[in-house]
C-alpha positions as CSV (number, residue, x, y, z in Angstrom):
1,M,11.1,-13.4,-9.7
2,A,10.4,-10.5,-7.2
3,R,11.2,-8.0,-9.9
4,E,8.4,-9.4,-12.2
5,V,6.0,-9.3,-9.3
6,F,6.8,-5.7,-8.6
7,Q,6.3,-4.8,-12.3
8,M,2.9,-6.7,-12.4
9,L,1.9,-5.0,-9.2
10,A,2.8,-1.5,-10.5
11,T,0.9,-2.2,-13.7
12,T,-2.2,-3.3,-11.8
13,V,-2.0,-0.2,-9.5
14,V,-1.8,2.1,-12.5
15,Q,-4.9,0.4,-14.1
16,S,-6.9,0.4,-10.9
17,L,-6.9,3.4,-8.6
18,L,-9.6,2.0,-6.4
19,P,-9.5,1.9,-2.6
20,I,-7.9,-1.2,-1.1
21,T,-11.0,-2.4,0.8
22,G,-13.8,-4.2,-1.0
23,A,-11.4,-6.3,-3.2
24,A,-14.1,-8.8,-4.1
25,Q,-16.0,-6.2,-6.1
26,Y,-13.0,-5.3,-8.3
27,P,-11.1,-8.0,-10.3
28,A,-8.1,-5.8,-10.9
29,E,-7.8,-5.1,-7.2
30,S,-8.1,-8.8,-6.4
31,R,-5.1,-9.4,-8.7
32,M,-3.2,-6.7,-7.0
33,L,-4.0,-8.1,-3.5
34,A,-2.9,-11.6,-4.7
35,Q,0.4,-10.2,-5.8
36,L,0.8,-8.4,-2.5
37,E,0.2,-11.7,-0.8
38,H,2.9,-13.3,-3.0
39,C,5.3,-10.5,-1.9
40,L,4.5,-11.2,1.7
41,H,5.3,-14.9,1.3
42,R,8.6,-14.0,-0.4
43,G,9.6,-12.0,2.6
44,C,9.1,-8.5,1.4
45,V,8.6,-5.9,4.2
46,L,5.5,-3.7,4.2
47,A,5.2,-0.3,5.7
48,I,2.1,1.9,6.1
49,E,2.7,5.6,6.0
50,H,0.4,8.6,6.2
51,T,0.5,12.4,5.5
52,A,-2.0,15.2,5.8
53,R,-1.1,16.7,2.4
54,I,0.7,15.5,-0.7
55,E,2.7,18.4,-2.1
56,P,4.7,18.3,-5.3
57,R,8.1,18.8,-3.7
58,T,7.9,18.3,0.0
59,A,5.6,15.5,1.0
60,Q,6.6,14.2,4.4
61,W,5.2,10.8,5.2
62,E,4.9,9.5,8.8
63,L,5.4,5.8,9.5
64,W,2.3,4.1,11.0
65,G,3.5,1.5,13.5
66,T,6.6,-0.3,12.4
67,S,7.7,-1.9,9.1
68,S,6.7,-5.6,9.2
69,L,6.6,-8.9,7.4
70,Y,3.1,-9.4,8.8
71,A,3.8,-13.1,9.0
72,G,2.6,-13.6,5.4
73,D,-1.0,-12.5,6.5
74,L,-2.7,-10.1,4.1
75,Q,-5.6,-9.7,6.5
76,A,-3.2,-8.2,9.1
77,V,-2.2,-5.6,6.5
78,H,-5.9,-4.8,6.0
79,I,-6.4,-4.4,9.7
80,E,-3.5,-2.0,10.1
81,I,-4.6,0.1,7.1
82,D,-8.1,0.3,8.6
83,R,-6.6,1.3,12.0
84,C,-4.5,4.0,10.4
85,R,-7.6,5.2,8.4
86,Q,-9.6,5.4,11.7
87,A,-6.9,7.3,13.5
88,H,-6.1,9.7,10.5
89,C,-9.3,9.8,8.5
90,N,-8.3,13.0,6.8
91,H,-4.8,11.8,5.8
92,H,-3.5,10.2,2.6
93,I,-2.3,6.6,3.3
94,R,0.2,4.7,1.3
95,L,1.5,1.1,1.4
96,C,5.2,0.6,0.8
97,V,6.6,-2.7,-0.3
98,E,10.3,-3.3,0.0
99,D,12.3,-6.2,-1.3
100,W,15.7,-6.1,0.3
101,H,17.0,-9.0,-1.9
102,W,16.5,-6.9,-5.0
103,R,16.9,-3.6,-3.3
104,S,13.7,-2.3,-4.7
105,R,10.7,-0.4,-3.3
106,L,7.1,0.2,-4.5
107,S,4.7,2.7,-3.0
108,V,1.0,2.6,-3.5
109,I,-1.5,5.1,-2.2
110,V,-4.3,3.0,-0.7
111,Y,-6.5,5.7,0.7
112,R,-7.3,9.3,-0.2
113,P,-9.6,11.5,1.8
114,H,-12.6,12.6,-0.3
115,S,-12.7,16.2,0.9
116,T,-9.1,17.3,0.3
117,A,-7.1,18.0,-2.8
118,L,-3.7,16.5,-3.5
119,Y,-2.0,19.9,-3.2
């Protein structure tokens, strides 16, 4: 079941490269957030990471806070992403979802600074 959720989430992310906030405005993003909430309820661990630059071969991401289950609360994930964005407004931010039962991981870039290029 978790594998299907990860596949649906990955498909939704590819179709919608919109920022994670303002989900009510974008139906594809609402579906993605609903699937993230499902992952939280299944016990997947979420981690928020940031980096100043994304380079093709050597992108080093720093962990924001600690990896957490967020007690199944998607709003807490939003709050942590916003805190990371406020502290590192010129960094790229990604959300990593890990399912230890299936030993799988999915990473989604949820914030890109407007003034910088990827590399």
